[in-house]
PyMOL CGO cylinders between C-alpha atoms (Angstrom):
from pymol import cmd
from pymol.cgo import CYLINDER

trace = [
    CYLINDER, -2.62, -3.36, 37.36, -3.54, -2.85, 33.42, 0.3, 1, 1, 1, 1, 1, 1,
    CYLINDER, -3.54, -2.85, 33.42, -2.86, -5.66, 30.91, 0.3, 1, 1, 1, 1, 1, 1,
    CYLINDER, -2.86, -5.66, 30.91, -2.14, -4.91, 27.51, 0.3, 1, 1, 1, 1, 1, 1,
    CYLINDER, -2.14, -4.91, 27.51, -1.24, -1.86, 25.43, 0.3, 1, 1, 1, 1, 1, 1,
    CYLINDER, -1.24, -1.86, 25.43, -3.02, 1.61, 26.21, 0.3, 1, 1, 1, 1, 1, 1,
    CYLINDER, -3.02, 1.61, 26.21, -5.22, 3.19, 23.41, 0.3, 1, 1, 1, 1, 1, 1,
    CYLINDER, -5.22, 3.19, 23.41, -3.16, 6.23, 23.64, 0.3, 1, 1, 1, 1, 1, 1,
    CYLINDER, -3.16, 6.23, 23.64, -0.03, 4.15, 22.86, 0.3, 1, 1, 1, 1, 1, 1,
    CYLINDER, -0.03, 4.15, 22.86, -1.94, 2.26, 20.07, 0.3, 1, 1, 1, 1, 1, 1,
    CYLINDER, -1.94, 2.26, 20.07, -3.27, 5.44, 18.42, 0.3, 1, 1, 1, 1, 1, 1,
    CYLINDER, -3.27, 5.44, 18.42, 0.56, 6.73, 18.34, 0.3, 1, 1, 1, 1, 1, 1,
    CYLINDER, 0.56, 6.73, 18.34, 1.73, 3.42, 16.82, 0.3, 1, 1, 1, 1, 1, 1,
    CYLINDER, 1.73, 3.42, 16.82, -1.08, 3.58, 14.08, 0.3, 1, 1, 1, 1, 1, 1,
    CYLINDER, -1.08, 3.58, 14.08, -0.27, 7.21, 13.48, 0.3, 1, 1, 1, 1, 1, 1,
    CYLINDER, -0.27, 7.21, 13.48, 3.20, 6.63, 12.98, 0.3, 1, 1, 1, 1, 1, 1,
    CYLINDER, 3.20, 6.63, 12.98, 2.57, 3.37, 10.75, 0.3, 1, 1, 1, 1, 1, 1,
    CYLINDER, 2.57, 3.37, 10.75, 0.33, 5.22, 8.68, 0.3, 1, 1, 1, 1, 1, 1,
    CYLINDER, 0.33, 5.22, 8.68, 2.90, 8.29, 8.09, 0.3, 1, 1, 1, 1, 1, 1,
    CYLINDER, 2.90, 8.29, 8.09, 5.58, 5.43, 7.28, 0.3, 1, 1, 1, 1, 1, 1,
    CYLINDER, 5.58, 5.43, 7.28, 3.05, 3.91, 4.71, 0.3, 1, 1, 1, 1, 1, 1,
    CYLINDER, 3.05, 3.91, 4.71, 2.33, 7.29, 3.26, 0.3, 1, 1, 1, 1, 1, 1,
    CYLINDER, 2.33, 7.29, 3.26, 5.96, 8.14, 2.87, 0.3, 1, 1, 1, 1, 1, 1,
    CYLINDER, 5.96, 8.14, 2.87, 6.68, 4.98, 1.13, 0.3, 1, 1, 1, 1, 1, 1,
    CYLINDER, 6.68, 4.98, 1.13, 3.88, 5.62, -1.52, 0.3, 1, 1, 1, 1, 1, 1,
    CYLINDER, 3.88, 5.62, -1.52, 5.27, 9.08, -2.19, 0.3, 1, 1, 1, 1, 1, 1,
    CYLINDER, 5.27, 9.08, -2.19, 8.69, 7.65, -2.46, 0.3, 1, 1, 1, 1, 1, 1,
    CYLINDER, 8.69, 7.65, -2.46, 7.22, 5.15, -5.26, 0.3, 1, 1, 1, 1, 1, 1,
    CYLINDER, 7.22, 5.15, -5.26, 5.67, 8.02, -7.15, 0.3, 1, 1, 1, 1, 1, 1,
    CYLINDER, 5.67, 8.02, -7.15, 8.96, 10.06, -6.97, 0.3, 1, 1, 1, 1, 1, 1,
    CYLINDER, 8.96, 10.06, -6.97, 11.05, 7.40, -8.43, 0.3, 1, 1, 1, 1, 1, 1,
    CYLINDER, 11.05, 7.40, -8.43, 8.22, 5.43, -10.36, 0.3, 1, 1, 1, 1, 1, 1,
    CYLINDER, 8.22, 5.43, -10.36, 8.62, 2.13, -8.21, 0.3, 1, 1, 1, 1, 1, 1,
    CYLINDER, 8.62, 2.13, -8.21, 5.35, 0.23, -8.84, 0.3, 1, 1, 1, 1, 1, 1,
    CYLINDER, 5.35, 0.23, -8.84, 5.36, -1.84, -5.78, 0.3, 1, 1, 1, 1, 1, 1,
    CYLINDER, 5.36, -1.84, -5.78, 5.78, 0.94, -3.57, 0.3, 1, 1, 1, 1, 1, 1,
    CYLINDER, 5.78, 0.94, -3.57, 2.73, 2.98, -5.29, 0.3, 1, 1, 1, 1, 1, 1,
    CYLINDER, 2.73, 2.98, -5.29, 0.21, 0.03, -4.63, 0.3, 1, 1, 1, 1, 1, 1,
    CYLINDER, 0.21, 0.03, -4.63, 2.02, -2.62, -2.44, 0.3, 1, 1, 1, 1, 1, 1,
    CYLINDER, 2.02, -2.62, -2.44, 0.34, -5.38, -4.34, 0.3, 1, 1, 1, 1, 1, 1,
    CYLINDER, 0.34, -5.38, -4.34, 0.96, -5.49, -8.05, 0.3, 1, 1, 1, 1, 1, 1,
    CYLINDER, 0.96, -5.49, -8.05, -2.27, -5.48, -10.18, 0.3, 1, 1, 1, 1, 1, 1,
    CYLINDER, -2.27, -5.48, -10.18, -4.12, -3.36, -7.45, 0.3, 1, 1, 1, 1, 1, 1,
    CYLINDER, -4.12, -3.36, -7.45, -4.75, 0.28, -8.39, 0.3, 1, 1, 1, 1, 1, 1,
    CYLINDER, -4.75, 0.28, -8.39, -2.15, 2.44, -6.92, 0.3, 1, 1, 1, 1, 1, 1,
    CYLINDER, -2.15, 2.44, -6.92, -2.70, 4.93, -4.23, 0.3, 1, 1, 1, 1, 1, 1,
    CYLINDER, -2.70, 4.93, -4.23, -2.66, 8.65, -5.79, 0.3, 1, 1, 1, 1, 1, 1,
    CYLINDER, -2.66, 8.65, -5.79, 0.06, 10.96, -4.72, 0.3, 1, 1, 1, 1, 1, 1,
    CYLINDER, 0.06, 10.96, -4.72, -2.44, 13.69, -3.56, 0.3, 1, 1, 1, 1, 1, 1,
    CYLINDER, -2.44, 13.69, -3.56, -4.33, 11.30, -1.23, 0.3, 1, 1, 1, 1, 1, 1,
    CYLINDER, -4.33, 11.30, -1.23, -0.98, 10.22, 0.41, 0.3, 1, 1, 1, 1, 1, 1,
    CYLINDER, -0.98, 10.22, 0.41, -0.02, 13.97, 0.74, 0.3, 1, 1, 1, 1, 1, 1,
    CYLINDER, -0.02, 13.97, 0.74, -3.65, 14.69, 2.41, 0.3, 1, 1, 1, 1, 1, 1,
    CYLINDER, -3.65, 14.69, 2.41, -2.90, 11.97, 4.85, 0.3, 1, 1, 1, 1, 1, 1,
    CYLINDER, -2.90, 11.97, 4.85, 0.48, 13.26, 5.83, 0.3, 1, 1, 1, 1, 1, 1,
    CYLINDER, 0.48, 13.26, 5.83, -1.09, 16.67, 6.40, 0.3, 1, 1, 1, 1, 1, 1,
    CYLINDER, -1.09, 16.67, 6.40, -3.84, 15.30, 8.47, 0.3, 1, 1, 1, 1, 1, 1,
    CYLINDER, -3.84, 15.30, 8.47, -1.26, 13.33, 10.25, 0.3, 1, 1, 1, 1, 1, 1,
    CYLINDER, -1.26, 13.33, 10.25, 1.04, 16.34, 10.80, 0.3, 1, 1, 1, 1, 1, 1,
    CYLINDER, 1.04, 16.34, 10.80, -1.99, 18.54, 12.21, 0.3, 1, 1, 1, 1, 1, 1,
    CYLINDER, -1.99, 18.54, 12.21, -3.43, 16.03, 14.47, 0.3, 1, 1, 1, 1, 1, 1,
]
cmd.load_cgo(trace, "trace")
C-alpha cells in the first residue's frame, strides 16, 4: 500500500499551478494590475515574454 502522493500526481499539480500563476501574471500585464505582475509589491515584475514562454513549455510538455 502506497502512502502519500505519487510523483505523477505531484508533477501534474505543479504544472497546473505554474500555468495558473502565469495566466494571472499575463492578466496583470493586460490590465496593468501591479500585484498580479509581481505578487509582492516592490519586487521586480515577471516579464510578459517570460510568462508566455512558461505557458508554451507547459502546453508542449
